[in-house]
A tleap script that builds the chain and sets N, CA, C and O, in Angstrom:
source leaprc.protein.ff14SB
mol = sequence {
  NMET VAL SER SER ASN GLU LEU THR THR ALA
  LEU ASP ALA ALA LEU VAL THR ALA ARG ALA
  GLU TYR ARG LYS ALA VAL ILE GLU LEU ALA
  THR ARG GLU ALA ALA LYS HIE THR SER ALA
  ASP ARG GLU PRO ALA ASP VAL GLU GLN ILE
  HIE HIE ALA ARG THR ARG VAL ILE ALA LEU
  ASP ALA ALA ARG ASP GLU LEU SER GLN MET
  ILE GLU GLU GLY ALA PRO LEU GLY SER CALA
}
set mol.1.N position { -6.778 104.115 -30.866 }
set mol.1.CA position { -6.995 102.601 -30.340 }
set mol.1.C position { -6.217 101.533 -31.661 }
set mol.1.O position { -6.228 101.673 -32.884 }
set mol.2.N position { -5.694 100.652 -30.935 }
set mol.2.CA position { -5.665 99.703 -32.340 }
set mol.2.C position { -6.160 98.977 -33.350 }
set mol.2.O position { -7.007 98.085 -33.305 }
set mol.3.N position { -5.302 99.624 -34.695 }
set mol.3.CA position { -6.038 98.634 -35.701 }
set mol.3.C position { -5.897 97.268 -35.570 }
set mol.3.O position { -5.281 96.592 -34.746 }
set mol.4.N position { -6.673 96.939 -36.664 }
set mol.4.CA position { -6.939 95.137 -36.494 }
set mol.4.C position { -5.334 94.629 -37.179 }
set mol.4.O position { -4.703 93.689 -36.695 }
set mol.5.N position { -4.961 95.255 -38.095 }
set mol.5.CA position { -3.461 94.955 -38.654 }
set mol.5.C position { -2.725 95.130 -37.809 }
set mol.5.O position { -2.142 94.092 -37.498 }
set mol.6.N position { -2.293 96.446 -36.945 }
set mol.6.CA position { -1.840 96.055 -35.711 }
set mol.6.C position { -2.043 95.004 -35.029 }
set mol.6.O position { -1.139 94.184 -35.186 }
set mol.7.N position { -2.580 94.791 -34.568 }
set mol.7.CA position { -3.162 93.339 -33.412 }
set mol.7.C position { -2.642 92.071 -34.569 }
set mol.7.O position { -1.956 91.106 -34.230 }
set mol.8.N position { -3.022 92.267 -35.650 }
set mol.8.CA position { -2.581 90.794 -36.346 }
set mol.8.C position { -0.899 90.747 -36.343 }
set mol.8.O position { -0.337 89.729 -35.937 }
set mol.9.N position { -0.182 91.823 -36.783 }
set mol.9.CA position { 0.689 92.171 -36.940 }
set mol.9.C position { 1.773 91.483 -35.833 }
set mol.9.O position { 2.741 90.778 -36.121 }
set mol.10.N position { 1.385 91.842 -34.658 }
set mol.10.CA position { 1.854 92.269 -33.229 }
set mol.10.C position { 1.932 90.459 -32.974 }
set mol.10.O position { 2.955 89.878 -32.612 }
set mol.11.N position { 0.380 89.673 -33.306 }
set mol.11.CA position { 0.546 88.203 -32.847 }
set mol.11.C position { 1.638 87.517 -34.166 }
set mol.11.O position { 2.515 86.658 -34.075 }
set mol.12.N position { 1.327 88.015 -34.924 }
set mol.12.CA position { 2.317 87.339 -35.757 }
set mol.12.C position { 3.356 87.339 -35.315 }
set mol.12.O position { 3.787 86.208 -35.091 }
set mol.13.N position { 4.223 88.421 -34.985 }
set mol.13.CA position { 5.603 88.692 -34.874 }
set mol.13.C position { 5.821 87.922 -33.608 }
set mol.13.O position { 6.815 87.212 -33.462 }
set mol.14.N position { 4.984 88.045 -32.780 }
set mol.14.CA position { 5.046 86.996 -31.019 }
set mol.14.C position { 5.027 85.767 -31.723 }
set mol.14.O position { 5.798 85.074 -31.059 }
set mol.15.N position { 4.550 84.965 -32.814 }
set mol.15.CA position { 4.360 83.748 -32.961 }
set mol.15.C position { 5.483 83.614 -34.120 }
set mol.15.O position { 5.633 82.460 -34.523 }
set mol.16.N position { 6.001 84.245 -34.505 }
set mol.16.CA position { 7.419 83.751 -35.203 }
set mol.16.C position { 8.615 84.097 -34.024 }
set mol.16.O position { 9.708 83.651 -34.373 }
set mol.17.N position { 8.628 84.534 -33.199 }
set mol.17.CA position { 9.185 84.412 -31.668 }
set mol.17.C position { 9.532 83.269 -31.244 }
set mol.17.O position { 10.572 82.632 -31.075 }
set mol.18.N position { 8.130 83.108 -31.072 }
set mol.18.CA position { 7.703 81.381 -30.213 }
set mol.18.C position { 8.458 80.453 -30.980 }
set mol.18.O position { 9.306 79.646 -30.601 }
set mol.19.N position { 7.913 80.749 -32.397 }
set mol.19.CA position { 8.152 79.271 -32.855 }
set mol.19.C position { 9.922 79.018 -33.315 }
set mol.19.O position { 10.423 77.914 -33.532 }
set mol.20.N position { 10.566 80.209 -33.373 }
set mol.20.CA position { 11.960 80.184 -33.086 }
set mol.20.C position { 12.798 79.349 -31.875 }
set mol.20.O position { 13.726 78.541 -31.882 }
set mol.21.N position { 12.040 79.930 -30.926 }
set mol.21.CA position { 12.280 79.668 -29.444 }
set mol.21.C position { 11.962 78.079 -29.322 }
set mol.21.O position { 12.701 77.339 -28.672 }
set mol.22.N position { 10.892 77.650 -29.947 }
set mol.22.CA position { 10.963 76.258 -30.092 }
set mol.22.C position { 11.603 75.229 -31.001 }
set mol.22.O position { 11.659 74.015 -30.806 }
set mol.23.N position { 12.129 76.001 -32.144 }
set mol.23.CA position { 13.207 75.007 -32.978 }
set mol.23.C position { 14.298 75.080 -31.943 }
set mol.23.O position { 14.782 74.015 -31.559 }
set mol.24.N position { 14.736 76.206 -31.452 }
set mol.24.CA position { 16.142 76.066 -30.380 }
set mol.24.C position { 16.092 75.255 -29.357 }
set mol.24.O position { 17.105 74.618 -29.065 }
set mol.25.N position { 14.898 75.112 -28.600 }
set mol.25.CA position { 14.849 73.951 -27.582 }
set mol.25.C position { 14.629 72.566 -27.925 }
set mol.25.O position { 14.920 71.652 -27.153 }
set mol.26.N position { 14.091 72.383 -29.136 }
set mol.26.CA position { 13.978 70.849 -29.780 }
set mol.26.C position { 15.548 70.575 -30.023 }
set mol.26.O position { 16.121 69.598 -29.541 }
set mol.27.N position { 16.206 71.587 -30.857 }
set mol.27.CA position { 17.708 71.438 -31.240 }
set mol.27.C position { 18.569 71.241 -29.467 }
set mol.27.O position { 19.618 70.670 -29.168 }
set mol.28.N position { 17.959 71.697 -28.947 }
set mol.28.CA position { 19.170 71.804 -27.017 }
set mol.28.C position { 18.450 70.201 -26.677 }
set mol.28.O position { 19.069 69.151 -26.504 }
set mol.29.N position { 17.220 70.374 -26.654 }
set mol.29.CA position { 16.831 68.826 -26.324 }
set mol.29.C position { 17.577 67.677 -26.916 }
set mol.29.O position { 18.264 67.000 -26.151 }
set mol.30.N position { 17.524 67.356 -28.255 }
set mol.30.CA position { 18.143 66.683 -29.045 }
set mol.30.C position { 19.606 66.170 -28.980 }
set mol.30.O position { 19.973 65.000 -28.876 }
set mol.31.N position { 20.358 67.285 -29.063 }
set mol.31.CA position { 21.671 67.311 -28.630 }
set mol.31.C position { 21.940 66.869 -27.065 }
set mol.31.O position { 22.901 66.124 -26.877 }
set mol.32.N position { 21.278 67.216 -26.112 }
set mol.32.CA position { 21.247 67.103 -25.105 }
set mol.32.C position { 21.168 65.051 -24.633 }
set mol.32.O position { 21.839 64.331 -23.893 }
set mol.33.N position { 20.106 64.849 -25.455 }
set mol.33.CA position { 19.838 63.250 -25.955 }
set mol.33.C position { 20.981 62.927 -26.574 }
set mol.33.O position { 21.623 62.052 -25.993 }
set mol.34.N position { 21.387 63.293 -27.440 }
set mol.34.CA position { 22.465 62.646 -28.324 }
set mol.34.C position { 23.869 62.115 -27.455 }
set mol.34.O position { 24.655 61.294 -27.930 }
set mol.35.N position { 24.019 62.714 -26.160 }
set mol.35.CA position { 25.195 62.815 -25.603 }
set mol.35.C position { 24.813 61.770 -24.321 }
set mol.35.O position { 25.672 61.220 -23.632 }
set mol.36.N position { 23.829 61.663 -24.200 }
set mol.36.CA position { 23.441 60.592 -23.130 }
set mol.36.C position { 23.801 59.001 -23.795 }
set mol.36.O position { 23.541 58.458 -24.868 }
set mol.37.N position { 24.656 58.520 -22.350 }
set mol.37.CA position { 24.585 56.571 -23.186 }
set mol.37.C position { 23.464 55.867 -22.595 }
set mol.37.O position { 22.937 55.887 -21.483 }
set mol.38.N position { 23.245 55.196 -23.750 }
set mol.38.CA position { 22.038 54.614 -23.647 }
set mol.38.C position { 22.438 52.790 -22.865 }
set mol.38.O position { 23.179 51.841 -23.123 }
set mol.39.N position { 21.231 53.225 -21.666 }
set mol.39.CA position { 21.389 52.028 -20.669 }
set mol.39.C position { 20.148 52.267 -20.063 }
set mol.39.O position { 19.502 53.311 -20.155 }
set mol.40.N position { 19.782 51.063 -19.318 }
set mol.40.CA position { 18.494 50.808 -18.720 }
set mol.40.C position { 18.616 51.926 -17.366 }
set mol.40.O position { 17.643 51.839 -16.616 }
set mol.41.N position { 19.360 52.658 -17.069 }
set mol.41.CA position { 18.886 53.605 -16.060 }
set mol.41.C position { 19.508 55.095 -16.349 }
set mol.41.O position { 20.157 55.854 -15.630 }
set mol.42.N position { 19.017 55.202 -17.767 }
set mol.42.CA position { 19.688 56.478 -18.499 }
set mol.42.C position { 18.181 57.511 -17.949 }
set mol.42.O position { 17.006 57.161 -18.063 }
set mol.43.N position { 18.630 58.651 -17.432 }
set mol.43.CA position { 17.726 59.324 -17.126 }
set mol.43.C position { 16.644 59.942 -17.949 }
set mol.43.O position { 16.889 60.041 -19.151 }
set mol.44.N position { 15.815 60.253 -17.639 }
set mol.44.CA position { 14.525 60.530 -17.984 }
set mol.44.C position { 14.758 62.120 -19.411 }
set mol.44.O position { 15.602 62.877 -18.932 }
set mol.45.N position { 14.440 62.472 -20.314 }
set mol.45.CA position { 14.745 63.272 -20.885 }
set mol.45.C position { 13.967 65.078 -20.380 }
set mol.45.O position { 12.747 65.152 -20.232 }
set mol.46.N position { 14.702 66.121 -20.216 }
set mol.46.CA position { 14.252 67.177 -19.605 }
set mol.46.C position { 13.533 67.711 -20.217 }
set mol.46.O position { 14.032 68.614 -20.888 }
set mol.47.N position { 12.206 67.528 -20.341 }
set mol.47.CA position { 11.376 68.519 -21.690 }
set mol.47.C position { 10.829 69.966 -20.824 }
set mol.47.O position { 10.193 70.865 -21.375 }
set mol.48.N position { 11.140 69.964 -19.687 }
set mol.48.CA position { 10.558 71.356 -19.256 }
set mol.48.C position { 10.567 72.619 -20.273 }
set mol.48.O position { 9.510 73.181 -20.561 }
set mol.49.N position { 11.962 73.085 -20.862 }
set mol.49.CA position { 11.746 73.710 -21.434 }
set mol.49.C position { 11.128 73.932 -23.425 }
set mol.49.O position { 10.649 74.794 -24.162 }
set mol.50.N position { 11.470 72.841 -23.448 }
set mol.50.CA position { 10.622 72.464 -24.705 }
set mol.50.C position { 8.986 72.397 -24.607 }
set mol.50.O position { 8.234 72.802 -25.493 }
set mol.51.N position { 8.608 71.858 -23.465 }
set mol.51.CA position { 7.182 72.203 -23.346 }
set mol.51.C position { 6.890 73.182 -23.417 }
set mol.51.O position { 6.160 73.521 -24.348 }
set mol.52.N position { 7.458 74.375 -22.176 }
set mol.52.CA position { 6.682 75.754 -22.088 }
set mol.52.C position { 7.181 76.602 -23.760 }
set mol.52.O position { 6.544 77.623 -24.021 }
set mol.53.N position { 8.007 76.261 -24.540 }
set mol.53.CA position { 8.457 76.816 -25.695 }
set mol.53.C position { 7.234 76.237 -26.646 }
set mol.53.O position { 6.894 76.905 -27.622 }
set mol.54.N position { 6.615 75.053 -26.363 }
set mol.54.CA position { 5.570 74.230 -27.229 }
set mol.54.C position { 4.059 75.009 -27.034 }
set mol.54.O position { 3.351 75.481 -27.923 }
set mol.55.N position { 3.815 74.978 -25.569 }
set mol.55.CA position { 2.826 75.639 -25.196 }
set mol.55.C position { 2.669 77.125 -25.603 }
set mol.55.O position { 1.521 77.503 -25.837 }
set mol.56.N position { 3.633 77.969 -25.711 }
set mol.56.CA position { 3.151 79.332 -26.265 }
set mol.56.C position { 3.004 79.554 -28.015 }
set mol.56.O position { 2.439 80.397 -28.712 }
set mol.57.N position { 3.735 78.464 -28.269 }
set mol.57.CA position { 3.456 78.299 -29.717 }
set mol.57.C position { 1.846 78.217 -30.049 }
set mol.57.O position { 1.159 79.013 -30.688 }
set mol.58.N position { 1.457 76.925 -29.368 }
set mol.58.CA position { 0.344 76.653 -29.477 }
set mol.58.C position { -0.723 77.539 -29.193 }
set mol.58.O position { -1.801 77.314 -29.743 }
set mol.59.N position { -0.560 78.981 -28.057 }
set mol.59.CA position { -1.240 79.251 -27.401 }
set mol.59.C position { -1.281 80.950 -28.331 }
set mol.59.O position { -2.204 81.763 -28.278 }
set mol.60.N position { -0.417 81.038 -28.859 }
set mol.60.CA position { 0.082 82.476 -29.679 }
set mol.60.C position { -0.929 82.073 -31.133 }
set mol.60.O position { -1.627 82.904 -31.715 }
set mol.61.N position { -0.792 80.508 -31.552 }
set mol.61.CA position { -1.083 80.457 -32.781 }
set mol.61.C position { -2.818 80.272 -32.794 }
set mol.61.O position { -3.505 80.551 -33.777 }
set mol.62.N position { -3.316 79.788 -31.597 }
set mol.62.CA position { -4.974 79.859 -31.133 }
set mol.62.C position { -5.588 81.193 -31.328 }
set mol.62.O position { -6.585 81.492 -31.986 }
set mol.63.N position { -4.543 82.167 -30.402 }
set mol.63.CA position { -4.843 83.362 -30.353 }
set mol.63.C position { -4.669 84.132 -31.677 }
set mol.63.O position { -5.690 84.775 -31.918 }
set mol.64.N position { -3.767 84.271 -32.562 }
set mol.64.CA position { -4.065 84.687 -33.945 }
set mol.64.C position { -5.080 84.227 -34.524 }
set mol.64.O position { -5.777 85.093 -35.052 }
set mol.65.N position { -5.593 82.691 -34.674 }
set mol.65.CA position { -7.110 82.303 -35.043 }
set mol.65.C position { -8.079 82.871 -34.674 }
set mol.65.O position { -8.861 83.308 -35.517 }
set mol.66.N position { -8.265 82.998 -33.633 }
set mol.66.CA position { -9.404 84.017 -32.594 }
set mol.66.C position { -9.357 85.019 -33.003 }
set mol.66.O position { -10.388 85.587 -33.363 }
set mol.67.N position { -8.078 85.627 -33.101 }
set mol.67.CA position { -8.232 87.205 -33.766 }
set mol.67.C position { -8.684 87.436 -35.251 }
set mol.67.O position { -9.140 88.542 -35.541 }
set mol.68.N position { -8.574 86.341 -36.322 }
set mol.68.CA position { -8.614 86.540 -37.073 }
set mol.68.C position { -10.314 85.926 -37.485 }
set mol.68.O position { -11.031 86.212 -38.445 }
set mol.69.N position { -10.494 85.207 -36.585 }
set mol.69.CA position { -12.272 84.920 -36.426 }
set mol.69.C position { -12.743 86.553 -36.071 }
set mol.69.O position { -13.273 87.300 -36.892 }
set mol.70.N position { -12.482 86.836 -34.940 }
set mol.70.CA position { -13.265 88.279 -34.201 }
set mol.70.C position { -13.294 89.001 -35.619 }
set mol.70.O position { -14.363 89.387 -36.093 }
set mol.71.N position { -11.864 89.199 -36.398 }
set mol.71.CA position { -12.171 90.338 -37.596 }
set mol.71.C position { -13.218 90.384 -38.467 }
set mol.71.O position { -14.023 91.274 -38.739 }
set mol.72.N position { -13.017 88.903 -38.984 }
set mol.72.CA position { -14.428 88.595 -39.970 }
set mol.72.C position { -15.617 88.735 -39.610 }
set mol.72.O position { -16.482 89.081 -40.414 }
set mol.73.N position { -15.864 88.497 -38.369 }
set mol.73.CA position { -17.299 88.828 -37.785 }
set mol.73.C position { -17.434 90.114 -37.511 }
set mol.73.O position { -18.477 90.747 -37.350 }
set mol.74.N position { -16.074 90.560 -37.452 }
set mol.74.CA position { -16.664 92.590 -37.153 }
set mol.74.C position { -16.747 92.669 -36.017 }
set mol.74.O position { -17.495 93.618 -35.781 }
set mol.75.N position { -16.277 92.040 -34.761 }
set mol.75.CA position { -16.646 92.293 -33.417 }
set mol.75.C position { -15.752 92.830 -33.100 }
set mol.75.O position { -14.593 92.567 -33.421 }
set mol.76.N position { -16.223 93.892 -32.241 }
set mol.76.CA position { -15.166 95.407 -31.642 }
set mol.76.C position { -14.090 94.691 -31.017 }
set mol.76.O position { -14.159 93.626 -30.402 }
set mol.77.N position { -13.071 95.419 -31.255 }
set mol.77.CA position { -11.658 94.816 -30.951 }
set mol.77.C position { -10.862 96.279 -29.905 }
set mol.77.O position { -9.716 96.703 -29.762 }
set mol.78.N position { -12.045 96.602 -29.438 }
set mol.78.CA position { -11.276 98.080 -28.562 }
set mol.78.C position { -11.204 97.097 -26.960 }
set mol.78.O position { -11.659 95.978 -26.725 }
set mol.79.N position { -10.632 97.819 -26.284 }
set mol.79.CA position { -10.576 97.280 -24.776 }
set mol.79.C position { -11.393 97.013 -23.899 }
set mol.79.O position { -12.249 97.803 -23.502 }
set mol.80.N position { -11.215 95.770 -23.455 }
set mol.80.CA position { -12.066 95.326 -22.821 }
set mol.80.C position { -12.660 96.017 -21.202 }
set mol.80.O position { -13.581 95.469 -20.597 }
savepdb mol mol.pdb
quit
């Protein structure tokens, strides 16, 4: 059985990785946008990568908060 500390550490590590991925996606998007010419027919920004990266950050952050709440409440953390 995995301890609450191990679960917390695992989510923390996943969140750090997701945030790094998101930051990388932000820089890549900004770089692509800076290279575009300003005009009325400018192509829309391709935000798919940054959207997915941000969604992972939000989901992992919410999971981390929920796990903390479960630990505080003393909820069972065994497999479902």
